[in-house]
C-alpha positions as CSV (number, residue, x, y, z in Angstrom):
1,M,-57.8,29.6,69.7
2,S,-55.5,32.0,67.9
3,K,-52.5,30.5,69.9
4,T,-53.7,26.9,69.0
5,W,-53.8,27.8,65.3
6,L,-50.3,29.5,65.5
7,I,-48.9,26.3,67.0
8,A,-50.7,24.2,64.3
9,Q,-49.3,26.5,61.6
10,R,-45.8,26.1,62.9
11,E,-46.1,22.3,63.1
12,Y,-47.5,22.1,59.6
13,L,-45.0,24.4,57.9
14,T,-42.0,22.8,59.8
15,R,-42.9,19.4,58.5
16,V,-44.0,20.1,55.0
17,R,-40.7,22.0,54.3
18,K,-38.6,19.0,55.3
19,K,-36.8,17.1,52.5
20,S,-38.0,13.8,53.9
21,F,-41.7,14.9,53.5
22,I,-41.1,16.0,49.9
23,I,-39.2,12.8,49.0
24,M,-41.8,10.5,50.6
25,S,-44.6,12.4,49.0
26,L,-43.0,11.7,45.6
27,L,-41.8,8.2,46.3
28,G,-44.9,6.9,48.0
29,P,-47.1,6.6,44.8
30,L,-44.1,5.3,42.8
31,I,-43.5,2.5,45.4
32,T,-47.2,1.7,45.5
33,A,-47.4,1.5,41.7
34,A,-44.3,-0.6,41.6
35,I,-45.7,-3.1,44.1
36,F,-48.7,-3.8,41.7
37,A,-47.0,-3.2,38.4
38,V,-43.6,-4.8,38.6
39,P,-44.9,-8.4,39.1
40,V,-47.3,-8.0,36.2
41,L,-44.5,-6.5,34.0
42,I,-42.1,-9.3,34.9
43,A,-44.8,-11.9,34.1
44,T,-45.5,-10.4,30.7
45,M,-41.9,-9.8,29.7
46,S,-40.6,-13.2,30.8
47,D,-40.8,-16.3,28.6
48,N,-42.8,-18.7,30.8
49,N,-43.7,-21.2,28.2
50,K,-42.2,-24.7,29.0
51,V,-42.0,-27.4,26.4
52,V,-42.4,-31.0,27.7
53,A,-41.3,-33.9,25.5
54,V,-43.6,-37.0,25.8
55,A,-42.3,-40.5,25.4
56,D,-45.6,-42.4,25.2
57,A,-44.7,-46.1,25.4
58,G,-48.1,-46.9,27.0
59,G,-50.2,-45.2,24.4
60,L,-51.9,-42.8,26.8
61,F,-51.8,-40.0,24.3
62,V,-52.4,-42.1,21.3
63,D,-55.1,-39.9,19.9
64,K,-53.5,-36.5,20.6
65,L,-51.3,-34.7,23.0
66,P,-52.7,-32.3,25.7
67,D,-53.7,-28.9,24.3
68,P,-51.0,-26.2,24.9
69,K,-51.6,-23.5,27.4
70,E,-50.0,-20.2,28.2
71,D,-47.2,-21.7,30.2
72,I,-46.8,-25.2,28.9
73,S,-46.9,-27.2,25.6
74,F,-46.2,-30.8,24.7
75,T,-44.3,-32.4,21.9
76,R,-44.0,-36.1,21.0
77,V,-40.7,-38.0,21.0
78,S,-39.6,-41.6,20.6
79,P,-41.5,-44.0,22.9
80,D,-38.2,-45.8,23.6
81,L,-36.8,-44.3,26.8
82,P,-33.0,-44.3,25.9
83,A,-33.8,-42.8,22.5
84,A,-36.1,-40.3,24.1
85,K,-33.4,-39.3,26.6
86,A,-30.9,-38.7,23.8
87,E,-33.5,-36.6,21.9
88,F,-34.3,-34.7,25.1
89,K,-30.7,-33.7,25.6
90,K,-30.2,-32.8,22.0
91,A,-33.3,-30.6,21.7
92,K,-33.0,-29.1,25.1
93,Y,-36.6,-29.5,26.2
94,D,-37.6,-28.3,29.6
95,A,-38.8,-31.8,30.8
96,L,-39.2,-35.3,29.5
97,L,-42.4,-37.3,30.5
98,Y,-42.1,-41.1,30.1
99,I,-45.3,-43.1,30.1
100,P,-44.8,-46.8,30.6
101,K,-47.2,-49.6,29.6
102,L,-49.8,-49.3,32.2
103,D,-53.0,-50.7,33.7
104,L,-55.8,-48.1,33.7
105,A,-57.1,-49.5,37.0
106,T,-53.8,-48.8,38.8
107,P,-51.8,-46.4,36.7
108,N,-48.2,-46.0,38.0
109,G,-44.6,-45.9,36.8
110,F,-44.7,-42.4,35.3
111,Q,-41.3,-40.6,35.2
112,V,-40.4,-37.0,34.5
113,F,-36.8,-36.0,33.7
114,S,-35.4,-32.5,33.9
115,R,-32.0,-30.8,33.8
116,K,-32.1,-28.4,36.7
117,G,-34.9,-29.7,38.9
118,L,-38.6,-29.6,38.1
119,G,-40.5,-26.5,39.3
120,L,-43.6,-27.0,41.4
121,S,-45.9,-25.3,38.8
122,L,-44.5,-27.4,35.9
123,Q,-44.9,-30.6,37.9
124,R,-48.5,-29.7,38.8
125,D,-49.3,-29.0,35.1
126,I,-47.8,-32.3,34.0
127,E,-49.6,-34.3,36.7
128,R,-52.9,-32.6,35.7
129,A,-52.3,-33.5,32.0
130,V,-51.6,-37.2,32.8
131,E,-54.6,-37.4,35.2
132,N,-56.9,-35.9,32.5
133,A,-55.6,-38.4,29.9
134,V,-56.1,-41.4,32.3
135,E,-59.7,-40.2,33.0
136,A,-60.4,-39.8,29.3
137,Q,-59.1,-43.4,28.6
138,R,-61.3,-44.8,31.5
139,L,-64.4,-43.0,30.1
140,K,-63.7,-44.3,26.6
141,K,-63.3,-47.8,28.0
142,A,-66.5,-47.5,29.9
143,G,-68.3,-46.3,26.8
144,I,-68.9,-42.8,28.0
145,D,-68.5,-40.0,25.4
146,Q,-66.2,-37.3,26.7
147,A,-67.8,-34.7,24.5
148,V,-71.3,-35.4,26.0
149,L,-69.8,-35.3,29.5
150,N,-68.2,-31.9,28.8
151,T,-71.5,-30.4,27.6
152,M,-73.1,-31.4,30.9
153,K,-70.6,-29.1,32.8
154,A,-71.8,-25.6,33.6
155,D,-70.0,-22.3,34.0
156,V,-72.4,-20.1,36.0
157,D,-71.8,-16.4,36.4
158,L,-73.7,-15.1,39.4
159,Q,-75.0,-11.5,39.4
160,T,-75.2,-10.2,43.0
161,I,-77.9,-7.7,43.7
162,S,-78.4,-5.9,47.0
163,L,-81.9,-5.3,48.2
164,S,-82.3,-2.2,50.4
165,D,-84.8,0.5,51.3
166,D,-83.4,2.5,48.4
167,G,-84.2,-0.2,45.9
168,E,-82.2,-2.8,44.0
169,R,-78.5,-2.2,43.1
170,S,-75.8,-4.4,41.6
171,S,-72.9,-5.3,43.8
172,S,-69.6,-7.2,43.6
173,T,-68.3,-8.9,46.7
174,G,-64.7,-8.9,45.4
175,V,-64.6,-5.2,44.6
176,S,-66.3,-4.3,47.9
177,T,-63.8,-6.4,49.8
178,G,-60.9,-4.7,47.9
179,V,-62.3,-1.2,48.7
180,A,-62.9,-2.1,52.3
181,Y,-59.3,-3.3,52.8
182,V,-57.8,-0.2,51.1
183,C,-59.8,2.2,53.2
184,G,-59.1,0.4,56.4
185,F,-55.4,0.0,55.6
186,L,-55.0,3.7,54.8
187,I,-56.6,4.8,58.1
188,Y,-54.6,2.2,60.0
189,M,-51.3,3.4,58.5
190,F,-52.2,7.1,58.9
191,I,-53.0,6.8,62.6
192,F,-49.8,4.9,63.3
193,I,-47.4,7.1,61.2
194,Y,-48.7,10.5,62.3
195,G,-49.8,9.5,65.8
196,I,-46.2,8.4,66.5
197,Q,-45.0,11.7,65.1
198,I,-47.1,13.6,67.7
199,M,-45.6,11.4,70.5
200,R,-42.1,11.9,69.3
201,G,-42.6,15.7,68.8
202,V,-43.9,16.0,72.4
203,M,-41.0,13.9,73.8
204,E,-38.5,16.0,71.8
205,E,-39.7,19.3,73.2
206,K,-39.9,17.8,76.7
207,T,-36.4,16.4,76.7
208,N,-34.9,19.6,75.2
209,R,-36.7,21.7,77.8
210,I,-38.2,23.8,75.0
211,V,-41.7,23.3,76.4
212,E,-40.7,25.1,79.6
213,V,-40.4,28.3,77.6
214,V,-43.4,27.6,75.4
215,I,-45.9,27.0,78.2
216,S,-45.1,30.3,79.8
217,S,-47.3,31.9,77.0
218,V,-49.7,29.1,76.1
219,K,-51.6,26.5,78.1
220,P,-50.5,22.8,77.8
221,F,-53.8,21.9,76.3
222,Q,-53.5,24.5,73.6
223,L,-50.0,23.2,72.8
224,M,-51.2,19.7,72.5
225,M,-54.2,20.6,70.3
226,G,-52.0,22.7,68.0
227,K,-49.7,19.8,67.5
228,V,-52.5,17.4,66.8
229,L,-54.2,19.7,64.3
230,G,-50.9,20.7,62.6
231,I,-49.7,17.2,62.0
232,A,-53.2,16.3,60.8
233,G,-52.8,18.9,58.2
234,V,-49.5,17.4,57.2
235,G,-51.2,14.0,56.8
236,F,-54.0,15.3,54.7
237,T,-51.6,17.2,52.4
238,Q,-49.5,14.0,51.9
239,L,-52.6,11.9,51.3
240,A,-53.9,14.4,48.7
241,L,-50.5,14.4,46.9
242,W,-50.4,10.6,47.0
243,L,-53.9,10.3,45.5
244,V,-53.2,12.8,42.7
245,L,-49.8,11.3,41.8
246,S,-51.1,7.7,42.2
247,F,-54.0,8.4,39.8
248,G,-51.6,9.8,37.2
249,I,-49.1,7.0,37.6
250,M,-51.6,4.2,37.6
251,S,-53.4,5.7,34.5
252,A,-50.0,5.6,32.7
253,V,-49.1,2.1,34.0
254,T,-52.5,0.5,33.2
255,G,-52.3,1.8,29.7
256,S,-49.2,-0.3,29.1
257,I,-50.3,-3.4,31.0
258,S,-54.0,-3.5,30.1
259,P,-55.8,-6.9,29.8
260,E,-55.7,-6.6,26.0
261,K,-52.0,-6.1,25.9
262,I,-51.3,-8.9,28.4
263,A,-53.5,-11.2,26.3
264,Q,-51.6,-10.2,23.1
265,K,-48.3,-11.0,24.9
266,R,-49.5,-14.4,26.0
267,V,-50.9,-15.1,22.5
268,E,-47.4,-14.4,21.0
269,Q,-45.8,-16.8,23.5
270,V,-48.2,-19.6,22.8
271,N,-48.0,-19.0,19.1
272,T,-44.2,-19.4,19.2
273,A,-44.5,-22.7,21.0
274,A,-47.7,-24.4,19.7
275,G,-49.3,-23.0,16.6
276,N,-52.3,-20.9,15.6
277,T,-55.2,-23.1,16.8
278,A,-54.1,-22.9,20.4
279,V,-53.6,-19.2,19.9
280,V,-57.3,-18.6,19.1
281,V,-58.4,-20.6,22.1
282,K,-56.0,-19.0,24.5
283,D,-56.7,-15.5,23.2
284,K,-60.4,-16.0,24.0
285,E,-59.6,-17.4,27.5
286,T,-57.3,-14.5,28.4
287,K,-59.7,-11.9,27.1
288,K,-62.5,-13.6,29.0
289,E,-60.4,-13.3,32.2
290,G,-59.7,-9.6,31.6
291,N,-63.3,-8.8,30.7
292,A,-64.5,-10.5,33.8
293,I,-62.3,-8.2,35.9
294,V,-63.5,-5.1,34.0
295,Q,-67.1,-6.2,34.2
296,A,-66.8,-6.8,38.0
297,L,-65.6,-3.2,38.4
298,K,-68.4,-1.8,36.2
299,T,-71.2,-3.8,37.9
300,A,-70.1,-2.9,41.4
301,D,-72.6,-0.2,42.2
302,I,-70.7,1.4,45.1
303,N,-71.8,4.7,46.5
304,V,-68.5,6.5,45.9
305,A,-69.6,9.9,47.2
306,L,-70.8,8.3,50.5
307,I,-67.6,6.3,50.9
308,A,-65.4,9.2,50.1
309,G,-67.1,11.5,52.6
310,C,-67.1,8.9,55.3
311,F,-63.5,8.1,54.6
312,L,-62.5,11.7,55.2
313,F,-64.5,11.9,58.4
314,Y,-63.2,8.6,59.9
315,F,-59.8,9.4,58.5
316,L,-59.7,12.7,60.5
317,G,-61.8,11.4,63.5
318,G,-59.6,8.3,64.0
319,Y,-56.5,10.3,63.8
320,L,-57.7,13.0,66.3
321,F,-58.9,10.3,68.7
322,Y,-55.7,8.4,68.7
323,G,-53.4,11.4,68.2
324,A,-54.5,12.8,71.6
325,L,-53.6,9.5,73.2
326,F,-50.2,9.4,71.5
327,G,-49.6,13.0,72.7
328,A,-50.5,12.0,76.3
329,I,-48.0,9.1,76.1
330,G,-45.3,11.4,74.8
331,S,-45.8,13.8,77.7
332,A,-45.8,11.1,80.3
333,V,-42.3,9.6,79.5
334,D,-38.8,10.8,79.0
335,S,-37.6,8.3,76.3
336,E,-39.0,6.2,73.5
337,T,-38.1,3.0,75.4
338,D,-40.5,3.9,78.2
339,T,-43.4,4.3,75.7
340,Q,-43.7,0.5,75.1
341,Q,-45.8,-0.2,78.2
342,F,-48.3,2.5,77.2
343,M,-48.3,1.8,73.5
344,M,-49.7,-1.7,73.7
345,P,-53.2,-0.8,75.2
346,V,-53.5,2.1,72.7
347,T,-52.6,0.2,69.5
348,M,-54.2,-3.2,70.4
349,P,-57.7,-2.1,69.3
350,L,-56.3,-1.1,65.8
351,V,-54.5,-4.4,65.4
352,L,-57.6,-6.3,66.7
353,T,-59.8,-4.6,64.2
354,F,-57.7,-5.8,61.3
355,V,-57.5,-9.4,62.7
356,V,-61.3,-9.5,63.2
357,A,-61.8,-7.9,59.7
358,Q,-60.4,-11.0,58.0
359,A,-62.7,-13.4,59.9
360,T,-65.8,-11.4,60.5
361,L,-66.1,-7.8,59.0
362,T,-65.7,-8.8,55.4
363,T,-67.6,-12.1,55.7
364,N,-70.5,-10.8,57.7
365,P,-70.4,-6.9,57.5
366,N,-73.8,-6.5,59.0
367,G,-73.5,-8.9,61.9
368,Q,-73.5,-8.2,65.6
369,V,-69.7,-8.1,65.9
370,A,-69.3,-5.7,63.0
371,F,-72.1,-3.5,64.4
372,W,-70.5,-3.1,67.8
373,M,-67.0,-2.6,66.5
374,S,-68.3,0.1,64.2
375,M,-69.9,1.9,67.2
376,I,-66.9,1.8,69.7
377,P,-64.6,4.8,69.0
378,F,-61.5,2.7,69.5
379,T,-62.4,0.4,66.5
380,S,-65.1,2.4,64.5
381,P,-62.7,4.3,62.2
382,I,-61.5,1.1,60.6
383,A,-64.6,-1.1,61.2
384,M,-67.2,1.2,59.8
385,M,-65.0,1.9,56.7
386,M,-64.8,-1.8,56.1
387,R,-68.6,-2.2,56.3
388,L,-69.6,0.7,54.1
389,P,-68.4,-0.7,50.7
390,F,-70.7,-3.8,51.2
391,G,-73.8,-1.6,51.6
392,G,-76.7,-2.3,53.9
393,V,-75.5,0.0,56.7
394,P,-78.5,2.0,58.0
395,M,-78.1,5.7,58.2
396,W,-78.9,5.7,61.9
397,Q,-76.0,3.4,62.5
398,L,-73.7,5.6,60.5
399,G,-74.9,8.7,62.3
400,L,-74.6,7.1,65.8
401,S,-71.1,5.9,65.0
402,M,-70.0,9.4,64.0
403,L,-71.6,10.9,67.1
404,L,-69.9,8.4,69.3
405,L,-66.5,9.0,67.6
406,I,-66.9,12.7,68.1
407,G,-67.8,12.2,71.7
408,G,-64.9,9.8,72.1
409,F,-62.5,12.3,70.7
410,L,-63.7,15.0,73.1
411,G,-63.4,12.6,76.0
412,T,-60.0,11.5,74.9
413,I,-58.8,15.1,74.5
414,W,-60.0,15.9,78.0
415,L,-58.2,12.8,79.5
416,A,-55.1,13.5,77.4
417,G,-55.1,17.2,78.5
418,R,-55.2,16.2,82.2
419,I,-52.2,13.9,81.7
420,Y,-50.4,16.4,79.4
421,R,-50.5,19.3,81.9
422,V,-48.8,17.3,84.6
423,G,-46.5,15.0,82.5
424,I,-45.1,17.7,80.2
425,L,-43.0,19.1,83.2
426,M,-42.3,15.7,84.9
427,Y,-38.7,14.6,84.5
428,G,-36.7,11.6,85.6
429,K,-39.6,9.7,87.1
430,K,-40.8,6.2,86.1
431,V,-44.5,6.6,85.3
432,T,-46.9,3.8,86.1
433,Y,-50.6,3.4,85.3
434,G,-51.4,4.2,89.0
435,E,-49.5,7.5,88.7
436,L,-51.3,8.4,85.5
437,S,-54.7,7.8,87.2
438,K,-53.7,10.3,89.9
439,W,-52.7,12.9,87.3
440,L,-56.3,12.8,86.0
441,F,-57.6,14.2,89.3
442,Y,-55.0,16.8,90.1
443,K,-56.5,20.2,90.7
444,G,-55.1,23.4,89.3
């Protein structure tokens, strides 16, 4: 074991001292924060409010124009189309809506003029405003009070509660889904990135004939185990740095793009375009959206300690399971081109888990498909971590899944060691699956 730890120490120190490791450890959280923060910052800093001029020759908006929103407001111009066009060009509105004299039974003939083409979002907003006005006119003509109809509409906020043997607890499907995808994605990326590093490291030593000197003092199995454990340490170090830096960066970023500040920015935009009455309405709506998100996070009673502990276990267990297979592939081939035929069977379970996750794991996390995928070692690291945030996973299933993953890792290490001891000194031969099966039963 001392030789295995020496090899692991060498692999760890060699990689953490590289400039590429330091750069990616620092840039990773920045890139992650930028992915989430930049679109929000652009949306808050840009002036998205569009002003639409309305030439109402048909009297559709005779009572009042549509209420302004965060991204669109309306203003009235001459109902005469030529005069409206002249006013449109002079005032530089974003669009001109012309409403002809119309029949409410078959409303048609509406026209929208713009200078540089009408955006899809703006067109949809104008269409919705016209449709709402036509419906209001039809209701008025039929003698139905719009205000009474509005009071009949209901906005229901469901509080989801999970019933388990431990009692009742609040839950949030949206938050649980987000946590499930984050955990599954991190394990998926970790296995791919560092598993391939094991494969390339083994191939590099093999092609450079370094391994011929190394195995004179250590067994091939010890060499492979040392590589797997050393690179696992590198991965954990980088993950820890990412978590610490990401927490600091996101704390600073969320302070500048909080729901309250976004609401204030939108209020200022609407205030400039449409007046104080709309500001009060929009301010309430925006704060309601922000408060709904915050409330969802607060009410999601997720067992953080359990998820964090299981994440570390499946994080390491999945890596060790697949790392041994990647090491075996690296020892069996001479070039990265030859790895393609062996990579597909190894990586397909990971890809399959993500595909099934969208259709089954997050929609029915306690179903039969989710259960069996969380038991099979090839899929359990991702599948179980995508089930846990939703709750309801019995402890016996979690324990059985962990035992099967440990057993799968030991079995994979044994198989990989059998391939490794033969393939590490095999040069210039095209390896097939039949050849690999023979290596498993070689004696000595």
